[in-house]
C-alpha positions in Angstrom: 17.0 -12.0 22.8 15.9 -9.7 20.1 12.7 -7.7 20.4 10.0 -9.0 18.1 8.5 -6.8 15.5 4.9 -6.1 16.1 3.2 -5.1 12.9 -0.5 -6.0 12.6 -0.2 -5.7 8.8 2.0 -8.9 8.8 -0.8 -11.1 10.1 -4.6 -11.2 9.8 -4.7 -12.5 13.3 -2.8 -9.5 14.7 -5.0 -7.2 12.7 -8.1 -8.8 14.3 -6.5 -8.4 17.7 -5.8 -4.7 17.0 -9.3 -4.1 15.9 -10.8 -5.8 19.0 -8.5 -3.9 21.3 -9.5 -0.6 19.7 -13.2 -1.5 19.7 -12.9 -2.1 23.5 -11.2 1.4 23.8 -8.1 0.0 25.4 -4.9 2.2 25.2 -2.3 2.0 22.5 0.2 0.9 25.2 -2.0 -2.0 26.1 -2.2 -2.9 22.4 1.6 -2.9 22.1 1.9 -5.0 25.3 -0.6 -7.6 23.9 1.3 -7.8 20.6 4.6 -8.4 22.3 3.1 -11.1 24.5 1.5 -12.8 21.5 4.7 -12.7 19.5 6.9 -13.9 22.4 4.5 -16.8 23.0 4.5 -17.7 19.3 8.3 -17.6 19.2 8.5 -19.8 22.4 6.1 -22.4 20.9 7.9 -22.6 17.6 11.3 -23.0 19.3 9.9 -25.6 21.7 8.3 -27.5 18.8 11.5 -27.4 16.7 13.6 -28.6 19.6 11.2 -31.4 20.3 11.5 -32.8 16.8 15.3 -32.4 16.9 15.7 -29.5 14.4 17.6 -27.3 16.7 20.9 -27.9 18.5 20.7 -27.8 22.3 
């Protein structure tokens, strides 16, 4: 599985998450972990949705 790119500039949502993390004075490493978790979850949901409607081969 490829590692997702985590650039807050790609998404207003990720930019908002980044600002919130920094306002709460969390570490950059925590920020990076949160971004990877969010992107992994998004990829999982998209794959699951596509397979449910039959767009992907099993």
